[in-house]
Each structure stands twice: as structure tokens, then as C-alpha cells.
DRENDO-1510 file (C-alpha; in Angstrom, 1 decimal, always signed):
<recs>
REC; n; res; u; v; w
REC; 1; MET; +14.5; -22.9; +12.5 .
REC; 2; ASP; +15.1; -23.1; +16.2 .
REC; 3; ALA; +15.5; -20.3; +18.6 .
REC; 4; VAL; +19.1; -20.0; +18.5 .
REC; 5; SER; +19.1; -19.8; +14.7 .
REC; 6; MET; +16.5; -17.0; +14.9 .
REC; 7; LEU; +18.3; -15.0; +17.4 .
REC; 8; GLN; +21.4; -15.3; +15.2 .
REC; 9; ALA; +19.3; -14.0; +12.4 .
REC; 10; LEU; +18.6; -10.9; +14.6 .
REC; 11; GLY; +22.0; -10.2; +15.1 .
REC; 12; PHE; +23.1; -12.2; +18.1 .
REC; 13; THR; +26.3; -14.3; +17.7 .
REC; 14; GLU; +26.1; -18.0; +18.3 .
REC; 15; TYR; +27.3; -18.0; +21.7 .
REC; 16; GLU; +25.1; -15.1; +22.6 .
REC; 17; ALA; +21.9; -16.7; +21.4 .
REC; 18; LYS; +22.9; -20.1; +23.2 .
REC; 19; VAL; +23.7; -18.1; +26.4 .
REC; 20; TYR; +20.5; -16.1; +26.3 .
REC; 21; CYS; +18.4; -19.3; +25.6 .
REC; 22; ALA; +20.1; -21.3; +28.4 .
REC; 23; LEU; +19.1; -18.4; +30.9 .
REC; 24; VAL; +15.5; -18.4; +29.6 .
REC; 25; ARG; +15.3; -22.0; +30.5 .
REC; 26; PHE; +17.5; -21.8; +33.7 .
REC; 27; PRO; +17.1; -18.1; +35.1 .
REC; 28; GLY; +19.3; -17.4; +38.0 .
REC; 29; SER; +22.1; -19.5; +37.0 .
REC; 30; THR; +25.7; -18.9; +37.8 .
REC; 31; GLY; +28.3; -18.1; +35.0 .
REC; 32; TYR; +29.6; -21.7; +35.4 .
REC; 33; GLU; +26.3; -23.3; +35.3 .
REC; 34; THR; +25.4; -21.1; +32.4 .
REC; 35; GLY; +28.3; -22.5; +30.7 .
REC; 36; GLY; +27.1; -26.1; +31.2 .
REC; 37; HIS; +23.6; -25.4; +30.1 .
REC; 38; SER; +24.5; -23.4; +27.0 .
REC; 39; LYS; +27.4; -25.8; +25.8 .
REC; 40; VAL; +29.4; -22.6; +25.4 .
REC; 41; PRO; +33.1; -22.9; +26.6 .
REC; 42; ARG; +33.4; -21.8; +30.2 .
REC; 43; ALA; +36.4; -19.8; +29.2 .
REC; 44; ARG; +34.2; -17.7; +26.9 .
REC; 45; VAL; +30.8; -17.8; +28.8 .
REC; 46; TYR; +31.7; -14.8; +31.3 .
REC; 47; GLU; +32.8; -12.6; +28.4 .
REC; 48; VAL; +29.7; -13.4; +26.5 .
REC; 49; LEU; +27.5; -12.7; +29.7 .
REC; 50; GLU; +29.3; -9.4; +30.1 .
REC; 51; GLY; +28.6; -8.5; +26.6 .
REC; 52; LEU; +24.9; -9.3; +26.9 .
REC; 53; GLN; +24.9; -7.1; +30.0 .
REC; 54; GLU; +26.1; -4.2; +28.3 .
REC; 55; LYS; +23.5; -4.7; +25.7 .
REC; 56; GLY; +20.7; -4.7; +28.4 .
REC; 57; ILE; +19.9; -8.2; +27.4 .
REC; 58; VAL; +21.0; -9.8; +30.6 .
REC; 59; TYR; +21.2; -8.8; +34.2 .
REC; 60; SER; +22.7; -10.1; +37.4 .
REC; 61; GLN; +22.2; -10.2; +41.0 .
REC; 62; THR; +24.6; -11.2; +43.9 .
REC; 63; VAL; +22.8; -13.5; +46.3 .
REC; 64; ASP; +24.7; -15.2; +49.2 .
REC; 65; GLY; +27.9; -14.1; +47.5 .
REC; 66; ARG; +27.0; -15.7; +44.4 .
REC; 67; GLN; +26.6; -13.9; +41.2 .
REC; 68; LEU; +23.4; -15.0; +39.4 .
REC; 69; TYR; +22.5; -14.2; +35.9 .
REC; 70; TYR; +18.7; -13.6; +34.5 .
REC; 71; PRO; +17.4; -12.9; +30.9 .
REC; 72; GLN; +15.8; -9.7; +30.1 .
REC; 73; PRO; +12.0; -11.0; +29.8 .
REC; 74; HIS; +11.9; -12.1; +25.9 .
REC; 75; GLY; +8.9; -10.1; +25.3 .
REC; 76; ILE; +10.7; -6.9; +26.6 .
REC; 77; MET; +13.8; -7.8; +24.8 .
REC; 78; LEU; +12.1; -8.5; +21.4 .
REC; 79; SER; +10.2; -5.4; +21.7 .
REC; 80; GLN; +13.1; -3.1; +22.4 .
REC; 81; LEU; +15.1; -5.0; +19.6 .
REC; 82; LYS; +12.4; -4.4; +17.2 .
REC; 83; GLU; +12.4; -0.6; +18.1 .
REC; 84; ARG; +16.0; -0.3; +17.7 .
REC; 85; LEU; +16.2; -2.2; +14.5 .
REC; 86; SER; +13.3; -0.2; +13.1 .
REC; 87; LYS; +15.1; +3.2; +14.0 .
REC; 88; THR; +18.4; +1.9; +12.6 .
REC; 89; ALA; +16.5; +0.9; +9.2 .
REC; 90; ASP; +14.9; +4.2; +8.9 .
REC; 91; ALA; +18.3; +6.0; +9.4 .
REC; 92; LEU; +20.0; +3.6; +7.0 .
REC; 93; HIS; +17.1; +4.5; +4.5 .
REC; 94; GLY; +17.7; +8.2; +4.9 .
REC; 95; ALA; +21.6; +7.9; +4.7 .
REC; 96; LEU; +21.4; +5.7; +1.6 .
REC; 97; ASP; +18.8; +8.2; +0.0 .
REC; 98; ARG; +21.5; +11.0; +0.7 .
REC; 99; ILE; +24.3; +9.1; -1.1 .
REC; 100; ALA; +21.9; +8.4; -3.9 .
REC; 101; SER; +21.1; +12.1; -4.2 .
REC; 102; ASP; +24.8; +13.1; -4.6 .
REC; 103; SER; +24.7; +11.4; -7.8 .
REC; 104; PRO; +25.2; +13.8; -10.7 .
REC; 105; GLU; +22.2; +12.3; -12.6 .
REC; 106; PRO; +18.5; +12.5; -11.3 .
REC; 107; GLN; +17.7; +9.4; -9.2 .
REC; 108; PHE; +14.6; +7.3; -9.4 .
REC; 109; LEU; +14.4; +4.9; -6.5 .
REC; 110; VAL; +11.8; +2.3; -6.3 .
REC; 111; PHE; +9.9; +1.1; -3.1 .
REC; 112; ARG; +8.0; -2.2; -3.3 .
REC; 113; GLN; +6.7; -2.6; +0.3 .
REC; 114; LYS; +3.8; -0.9; +1.6 .
REC; 115; ASP; +5.3; -0.2; +5.1 .
REC; 116; GLN; +8.4; +1.3; +3.3 .
REC; 117; VAL; +6.4; +3.5; +1.1 .
REC; 118; PHE; +4.4; +5.0; +4.0 .
REC; 119; SER; +7.6; +5.5; +6.1 .
REC; 120; LYS; +9.1; +7.6; +3.3 .
REC; 121; VAL; +5.9; +9.5; +2.8 .
REC; 122; ARG; +6.1; +10.2; +6.7 .
REC; 123; ARG; +9.6; +11.3; +6.4 .
REC; 124; MET; +8.7; +13.7; +3.4 .
REC; 125; CYS; +6.2; +15.3; +5.9 .
REC; 126; THR; +8.5; +15.7; +8.6 .
REC; 127; GLU; +11.3; +16.9; +6.2 .
REC; 128; ALA; +9.3; +19.5; +4.2 .
REC; 129; ARG; +10.4; +23.1; +5.0 .
REC; 130; SER; +8.1; +25.1; +2.8 .
REC; 131; LYS; +5.3; +23.3; +0.9 .
REC; 132; LEU; +3.8; +19.9; +0.8 .
REC; 133; LEU; +1.4; +18.9; -1.8 .
REC; 134; VAL; -0.6; +15.6; -1.4 .
REC; 135; SER; -3.1; +13.8; -3.8 .
REC; 136; ALA; -4.5; +10.6; -2.5 .
REC; 137; TRP; -7.7; +8.5; -1.4 .
REC; 138; PRO; -9.4; +9.0; +1.9 .
REC; 139; GLU; -8.1; +5.7; +3.5 .
REC; 140; ASP; -4.7; +6.6; +2.9 .
REC; 141; LEU; -5.0; +10.0; +3.9 .
REC; 142; ILE; -6.5; +9.2; +7.2 .
REC; 143; THR; -3.4; +7.2; +8.0 .
REC; 144; LEU; -1.2; +10.2; +7.2 .
REC; 145; GLY; -3.4; +12.7; +9.1 .
REC; 146; PRO; -1.1; +13.0; +12.2 .
REC; 147; ASP; +2.2; +13.5; +9.9 .
REC; 148; LEU; +0.3; +16.1; +7.8 .
REC; 149; LYS; -0.6; +18.0; +11.0 .
REC; 150; VAL; +3.0; +17.8; +12.2 .
REC; 151; ALA; +4.1; +19.4; +9.0 .
REC; 152; GLN; +1.6; +22.2; +9.3 .
REC; 153; ASP; +2.2; +22.9; +12.9 .
REC; 154; LYS; +5.8; +23.6; +12.1 .
REC; 155; GLY; +4.8; +26.3; +9.4 .
REC; 156; VAL; +4.8; +24.2; +6.3 .
REC; 157; ASP; +2.0; +24.9; +3.8 .
REC; 158; VAL; +0.0; +21.8; +3.3 .
REC; 159; TYR; -2.2; +21.3; +0.4 .
REC; 160; VAL; -4.3; +18.0; +0.1 .
REC; 161; LEU; -6.4; +16.9; -2.8 .
REC; 162; SER; -8.6; +13.9; -1.5 .
REC; 163; TYR; -10.6; +11.8; -4.1 .
REC; 164; GLY; -13.6; +11.6; -2.0 .
REC; 165; GLU; -14.7; +13.2; +1.4 .
REC; 166; VAL; -12.6; +13.1; +4.4 .
REC; 167; GLU; -11.7; +14.9; +7.6 .
REC; 168; LEU; -8.2; +15.8; +8.1 .
REC; 169; PRO; -6.4; +17.8; +10.9 .
REC; 170; VAL; -5.0; +20.4; +8.3 .
REC; 171; HIS; -6.5; +23.6; +6.9 .
REC; 172; ARG; -6.2; +23.2; +3.3 .
REC; 173; VAL; -8.2; +20.1; +2.0 .
REC; 174; PHE; -9.7; +20.0; -1.4 .
REC; 175; HIS; -12.3; +17.3; -2.2 .
REC; 176; HIS; -12.1; +15.9; -5.8 .
REC; 177; SER; -15.5; +14.5; -7.0 .
REC; 178; VAL; -15.1; +10.7; -7.8 .
REC; 179; THR; -16.4; +9.6; -11.3 .
REC; 180; PRO; -17.3; +6.2; -12.3 .
REC; 181; LEU; -14.1; +6.1; -14.5 .
REC; 182; GLN; -11.9; +6.8; -11.3 .
REC; 183; TYR; -13.5; +3.9; -9.5 .
REC; 184; LEU; -12.8; +1.7; -12.6 .
REC; 185; GLN; -9.3; +3.0; -12.3 .
REC; 186; VAL; -9.1; +2.0; -8.7 .
REC; 187; ALA; -10.3; -1.6; -9.7 .
REC; 188; VAL; -7.9; -2.0; -12.5 .
REC; 189; ILE; -4.9; -0.4; -11.1 .
REC; 190; GLY; -5.4; +0.3; -7.5 .
REC; 191; ARG; -5.4; +3.7; -5.7 .
REC; 192; TRP; -2.7; +6.3; -6.3 .
REC; 193; LEU; -0.8; +8.6; -3.9 .
REC; 194; LEU; +1.1; +11.6; -5.0 .
REC; 195; VAL; +3.5; +13.6; -2.5 .
REC; 196; VAL; +5.5; +16.6; -3.3 .
REC; 197; GLY; +8.0; +18.0; -0.7 .
REC; 198; ASP; +9.1; +21.5; -1.3 .
REC; 199; VAL; +8.6; +20.9; -5.2 .
REC; 200; ASN; +12.2; +19.3; -5.3 .
REC; 201; GLU; +11.3; +15.7; -4.3 .
REC; 202; CYS; +8.2; +13.7; -5.4 .
REC; 203; PHE; +6.7; +10.3; -4.7 .
REC; 204; ILE; +4.3; +8.6; -6.9 .
REC; 205; VAL; +2.8; +5.5; -5.5 .
REC; 206; GLN; +0.4; +2.8; -6.6 .
REC; 207; ILE; -1.4; +0.9; -3.9 .
REC; 208; SER; -2.9; -2.3; -5.0 .
REC; 209; GLY; -2.9; -4.1; -1.7 .
REC; 210; PRO; -0.6; -4.8; +1.1 .
REC; 211; GLU; +1.6; -6.9; -1.1 .
REC; 212; ARG; +1.0; -4.8; -4.3 .
REC; 213; THR; +2.4; -1.5; -3.4 .
REC; 214; VAL; +4.9; +0.2; -5.7 .
REC; 215; GLY; +6.3; +3.7; -5.1 .
REC; 216; LEU; +8.7; +5.6; -7.5 .
REC; 217; LEU; +10.7; +8.4; -5.8 .
REC; 218; SER; +12.4; +11.0; -7.8 .
REC; 219; ARG; +14.6; +13.9; -6.8 .
REC; 220; SER; +14.5; +15.4; -10.3 .
REC; 221; PRO; +13.3; +18.8; -10.1 .
REC; 222; ILE; +11.5; +18.8; -13.4 .
REC; 223; VAL; +9.6; +15.8; -12.5 .
REC; 224; SER; +8.8; +17.2; -8.9 .
REC; 225; PHE; +7.6; +20.2; -10.8 .
REC; 226; ILE; +5.3; +18.3; -13.2 .
REC; 227; VAL; +3.9; +16.4; -10.4 .
REC; 228; ALA; +3.3; +19.4; -8.4 .
REC; 229; GLN; +1.6; +21.1; -11.4 .
REC; 230; TRP; -0.7; +18.0; -11.6 .
REC; 231; ILE; -1.9; +18.4; -8.2 .
REC; 232; TYR; -2.3; +22.2; -8.7 .
REC; 233; HIS; -4.2; +21.8; -11.8 .
REC; 234; ASP; -6.6; +19.3; -10.1 .
REC; 235; ILE; -7.2; +21.5; -7.2 .
REC; 236; THR; -7.6; +24.7; -9.4 .
REC; 237; ALA; -10.1; +22.4; -11.5 .
REC; 238; MET; -12.0; +21.6; -8.5 .
REC; 239; ILE; -12.3; +25.2; -7.2 .
REC; 240; TYR; -13.5; +26.4; -10.5 .
REC; 241; ALA; -16.1; +23.6; -10.8 .
REC; 242; GLN; -17.5; +24.6; -7.4 .
REC; 243; GLU; -17.5; +28.2; -8.2 .
REC; 244; PHE; -19.0; +28.2; -11.5 .
REC; 245; GLY; -20.5; +24.6; -12.2 .
REC; 246; SER; -23.8; +25.4; -11.2 .
REC; 247; ARG; -24.3; +28.3; -13.6 .
REC; 248; SER; -25.8; +27.8; -16.8 .
REC; 249; GLY; -24.2; +28.6; -20.2 .
REC; 250; LEU; -20.8; +27.1; -19.1 .
REC; 251; GLU; -21.0; +23.8; -21.0 .
REC; 252; LEU; -18.2; +22.9; -23.3 .
REC; 253; PRO; -19.1; +22.7; -27.0 .
REC; 254; LEU; -19.5; +19.1; -28.1 .
REC; 255; GLU; -16.7; +19.1; -30.6 .
REC; 256; LYS; -14.2; +20.0; -27.7 .
REC; 257; LEU; -15.5; +17.4; -25.5 .
REC; 258; ALA; -15.1; +14.7; -28.3 .
REC; 259; MET; -11.6; +16.2; -28.7 .
REC; 260; LEU; -10.8; +15.6; -24.9 .
REC; 261; GLN; -12.2; +12.2; -25.2 .
REC; 262; ARG; -10.0; +11.2; -27.9 .
REC; 263; ILE; -6.7; +12.2; -26.1 .
REC; 264; LEU; -6.7; +9.0; -24.2 .
REC; 265; GLU; -9.1; +6.8; -26.0 .
REC; 266; TRP; -7.7; +3.5; -27.2 .
REC; 267; LYS; -10.3; +1.4; -29.1 .
REC; 268; PRO; -9.8; -2.4; -29.5 .
REC; 269; GLY; -9.2; -2.0; -33.2 .
REC; 270; ASP; -6.6; +0.8; -32.7 .
REC; 271; PRO; -2.7; -0.4; -32.8 .
REC; 272; GLY; -1.9; -1.5; -29.3 .
REC; 273; GLY; -5.6; -1.4; -28.2 .
REC; 274; LEU; -6.0; -5.0; -28.2 .
REC; 275; VAL; -5.6; -7.2; -25.1 .
REC; 276; LYS; -2.7; -9.6; -25.2 .
REC; 277; LEU; -3.5; -12.5; -22.9 .
REC; 278; PRO; -0.8; -14.8; -22.0 .
REC; 279; ASP; -0.8; -18.4; -23.0 .
REC; 280; GLY; -2.6; -20.5; -20.5 .
REC; 281; ALA; -4.5; -17.4; -19.2 .
REC; 282; PRO; -7.7; -18.7; -17.0 .
REC; 283; SER; -11.0; -18.9; -18.5 .
REC; 284; VAL; -13.9; -16.8; -17.4 .
REC; 285; SER; -15.5; -19.6; -15.5 .
REC; 286; LEU; -12.2; -20.6; -14.0 .
REC; 287; ILE; -11.7; -17.0; -12.8 .
REC; 288; PHE; -15.2; -17.0; -11.0 .
REC; 289; ARG; -14.2; -20.5; -9.5 .
REC; 290; GLN; -11.0; -19.0; -8.1 .
REC; 291; ILE; -13.0; -15.9; -6.7 .
REC; 292; GLU; -15.2; -18.4; -4.9 .
REC; 293; GLN; -12.2; -20.3; -3.4 .
REC; 294; ARG; -10.4; -17.3; -2.4 .
REC; 295; LEU; -13.5; -15.6; -0.6 .
REC; 296; ASN; -14.6; -18.8; +1.1 .
REC; 297; ALA; -10.8; -19.1; +2.3 .
REC; 298; ASN; -11.0; -15.5; +3.7 .
REC; 299; PRO; -14.4; -14.8; +4.9 .
REC; 300; MET; -13.2; -11.4; +6.3 .
REC; 301; LEU; -12.2; -10.2; +2.8 .
REC; 302; ALA; -15.8; -11.0; +1.7 .
REC; 303; ARG; -17.3; -9.1; +4.5 .
REC; 304; GLU; -15.0; -6.1; +3.8 .
REC; 305; ILE; -16.0; -6.2; +0.2 .
REC; 306; GLY; -19.8; -6.8; +0.6 .
REC; 307; GLY; -22.5; -5.9; -2.0 .
REC; 308; LEU; -24.2; -7.8; -4.8 .
REC; 309; PHE; -22.3; -7.7; -8.1 .
REC; 310; GLU; -23.6; -9.0; -11.4 .
REC; 311; PHE; -21.0; -9.4; -14.2 .
REC; 312; ARG; -22.2; -9.7; -17.9 .
REC; 313; ILE; -19.1; -11.0; -19.8 .
REC; 314; LEU; -19.5; -10.7; -23.7 .
REC; 315; GLY; -18.1; -13.0; -26.5 .
REC; 316; GLU; -16.5; -16.5; -26.5 .
REC; 317; GLY; -16.4; -18.2; -23.1 .
REC; 318; GLY; -18.5; -15.5; -21.4 .
REC; 319; GLY; -21.9; -15.4; -19.5 .
REC; 320; VAL; -23.7; -13.8; -16.7 .
REC; 321; PHE; -22.5; -14.3; -13.2 .
REC; 322; HIS; -23.5; -12.9; -10.0 .
REC; 323; ILE; -21.8; -12.6; -6.6 .
REC; 324; ASP; -23.6; -12.0; -3.3 .
REC; 325; LEU; -21.6; -10.7; -0.5 .
REC; 326; ARG; -24.3; -9.2; +1.7 .
REC; 327; ALA; -24.7; -9.7; +5.4 .
REC; 328; GLY; -21.6; -12.1; +5.6 .
REC; 329; GLN; -22.6; -14.5; +3.0 .
REC; 330; ILE; -20.5; -15.9; -0.1 .
REC; 331; LYS; -22.8; -16.8; -2.7 .
REC; 332; LEU; -21.5; -17.1; -6.4 .
REC; 333; GLU; -23.8; -18.5; -9.2 .
REC; 334; ALA; -24.1; -18.2; -13.0 .
REC; 335; GLY; -27.1; -16.2; -14.1 .
REC; 336; PRO; -28.4; -12.6; -13.4 .
REC; 337; ALA; -28.7; -11.2; -9.8 .
REC; 338; ASP; -32.2; -10.2; -8.4 .
REC; 339; SER; -31.6; -6.1; -8.1 .
REC; 340; PRO; -27.9; -6.1; -8.2 .
REC; 341; GLN; -26.3; -3.1; -6.5 .
REC; 342; LEU; -23.6; -3.0; -9.3 .
REC; 343; VAL; -23.5; -4.4; -12.9 .
REC; 344; LEU; -20.3; -4.6; -14.8 .
REC; 345; GLU; -20.4; -5.4; -18.5 .
REC; 346; MET; -17.3; -6.0; -20.8 .
REC; 347; SER; -15.7; -8.4; -23.3 .
REC; 348; SER; -14.4; -11.8; -22.2 .
REC; 349; ASP; -10.9; -10.7; -23.3 .
REC; 350; ASP; -11.0; -7.5; -21.3 .
REC; 351; PHE; -12.5; -9.2; -18.0 .
REC; 352; ARG; -9.8; -11.9; -18.2 .
REC; 353; ALA; -7.1; -9.3; -18.7 .
REC; 354; MET; -8.6; -7.3; -15.9 .
REC; 355; ALA; -8.5; -10.4; -13.4 .
REC; 356; LEU; -4.9; -10.9; -14.4 .
REC; 357; GLY; -4.0; -7.2; -14.0 .
REC; 358; LEU; -3.2; -6.8; -17.6 .
REC; 359; LEU; -6.0; -4.4; -18.8 .
REC; 360; PRO; -4.5; -1.4; -20.5 .
REC; 361; LEU; -5.7; +1.8; -18.8 .
REC; 362; PRO; -6.8; +3.5; -22.1 .
REC; 363; ALA; -9.5; +0.7; -22.4 .
REC; 364; LEU; -11.3; +2.4; -19.4 .
REC; 365; TYR; -11.4; +5.8; -21.8 .
REC; 366; THR; -13.1; +4.0; -24.7 .
REC; 367; PRO; -16.7; +4.7; -24.6 .
REC; 368; GLY; -18.8; +1.7; -24.5 .
REC; 369; ARG; -16.0; -0.8; -24.1 .
REC; 370; ILE; -16.7; -1.1; -20.4 .
REC; 371; LYS; -20.2; -0.3; -19.0 .
REC; 372; ILE; -21.0; +0.1; -15.3 .
REC; 373; LYS; -24.3; +1.1; -13.5 .
REC; 374; GLY; -25.6; +1.0; -9.9 .
REC; 375; ASP; -23.6; +1.9; -6.8 .
REC; 376; ILE; -20.5; +3.3; -8.5 .
REC; 377; ALA; -18.4; +3.1; -5.3 .
REC; 378; LEU; -18.6; -0.6; -5.3 .
REC; 379; ALA; -16.5; -0.5; -8.4 .
REC; 380; GLY; -13.6; +0.5; -6.4 .
REC; 381; ARG; -13.9; -2.9; -4.6 .
REC; 382; ILE; -13.7; -5.1; -7.9 .
REC; 383; GLN; -9.9; -5.3; -7.7 .
REC; 384; HIS; -9.9; -7.1; -4.2 .
REC; 385; LEU; -12.8; -9.1; -5.5 .
REC; 386; LEU; -10.8; -10.3; -8.5 .
REC; 387; ARG; -7.3; -10.6; -7.1 .
REC; 388; GLY; -7.6; -10.4; -3.2 .
</recs>
């Protein structure tokens, strides 16, 4: 695509794009000369130049009685255009949200780009009038810190539940302990982000990477209340755990612990518990070759992940493999690792399903189905290791 076509894609007319490109190449031209350089009919070129001046894209000077035209430097022009387009897109987003909210039925809007998701979260922070409840992981909360502070400074009650330690510029931050199960959840489905504004709008977000972010926005009061209750109960559980967890005699009876375990447990032999791999799903060995190729093509990703991983894949087509990404190296070999930092053991089918993003979440709640030991925090990086 040439420069004229790309300018047209940004909203220029064909004549405007041609005139601007001509002035970039021949700055200080007269209108007559610009018509010749741009191949725009001279009967139209002055009209086009006048329109571009009104938009601030072209300016003119009179020198020795001649009116000469100059382009706004393209770096400045594009920055200003990008800012205007961004503001227009945000305003349009809000306008369309308001139109959707006028529907008599509760609306569920889907956002599929990370920048769109966080733009909406920031608007929820600025638009909240009374209460703002947020549940997320530290890396996302740090990004939202300034917006949370803006909400707090204007009198909104802000409550934040963080899965891990984080410092934020707001008063009410509660730190949720992170279990191996939750790190595995991040490895399988990505991070989650929950936002509730004034208990009448909620946003449920799954963040699996820059290209794999999905947000579900609801203005249904009952859905918003349920998500608010979810965050409330998590905060309550953490406060009770901190206050009473160190006291003796407060452990749950074994039968109640077993009952809680069974609520979400989904064994391979249960209906729906089996992994269903698509035809042509890659083998375990091919998955590891693909991981190696992806890491070699993106050394920066390898450095970000880091660590020494050992995978013990059970069943047909399995084996033991290790991946060493310490000190900037990329080393993937069959066989056990020497003092691995993280060991993951699972069946061949479950591993292949996890690599494809198809592992059912209840698999994580089935005791013994997936075993993990070592530096549990590294488990949260398995997703980036398997799928980039």
C-alpha cells in the first residue's frame, strides 16, 4: 500500500492525500505548482489546500508576493491524527455503550482486544460514583494504579483484591494468598480481572496474552451483584484467614474438606471428564519441538520466562523432557533435569490439551490428575511457554 492509499485509509480524500504527499516532497510550492506535482486538477487544488489548512495539516506563507504552501511535519501530523482518532474512538465506544444500555434486555458486550479491555476498565474507574470493586493479578493492577487513585481521590470507595503482593496508590488493598492451583489456572486459562462499578456494571476479563484477551461486559444488575459478592466473599475469606488462621483448633473436619473438594472435581472417568483432542492434534514430541522453535525465534520471551522446567508426561507418546531458560539460554532436551526448579507431571492427553488451550478447568481440581512441585510461581509462566 502506497502513502496515498494509507492516508486515505486514515480519512483523507484522494485529492487531500495527493496534495499532502506532493507538499512533503516539494515544500514551499505555490498552489499552481502543487497542482502539477500532485496531478490534482488545478481547478480543485486551491479548494483542497484551503480544506487542509482548516484542518491544520497544511499552512501557507506569503513570500515576495507569492503564497507558498508547506505541509505540517508528518511526524507531528500523524501524532495529532492518532490522538484525535483515539479520542473519537473512545467517545464512540461510550456512545454505543449507551445505545446498547437502552435495550430493554440485559446486555452482554464482548471485547476482544487488550487495549479495548483496559480502555473500558479505565472508563469504569472514572465513571464510578460510589463504589469500585476490582479483583486481579499484580501485573494488571500496577497498570491500573493511576486510574484507581483517580477514582479514590474523587470520593469513590475503592476495594482491590490482589492475587499476590502489590503496592497501589489506594487505601483498601487486600492480598489473596496464591495457591499452586491458582498458578495452574493461570497456566491453563490465563489471568482474570474482575471489575464492578457501583454494583450495576461489571466486567469479567480473561487475559491470556496480548492477542488472547477477552472481556465480557454486563449491565445486568443481578450479574453485577453476583460478581460483587464474589469479590466481597474473597476479601472476607482473606480477612478471616489473617485474623484466625494462626489459631489452633479451627481446621475443618475431614468430611467437610472432602465435600468441598468434590464440588468442582471432575475425574477422567466421569461423564465429560475426558479430554477430547481434535483430529490431527500434535504429539507430545512435536509440541516440544514447536516450543523450541518459538523460543529460538523469540529470545526475549525465553528471558522473560526463565527457569528450569521438567515435564513428566505419562502414557502413550509421553516421556520426560526438560527446558532450561536460565541465564538467557534456550535448551530443550529429552530426559530429566539436574535440580529442576519446577516439575510438572500429567498424562499425555492432558498435556496435549493444555498446549492447545483445551484442558477443562475441572481437571485442575481432581486430586492427583496434575502434580506439580518446586517453585510454584513458575507454573504461572507455563502458558507463555506452551503457547507464547
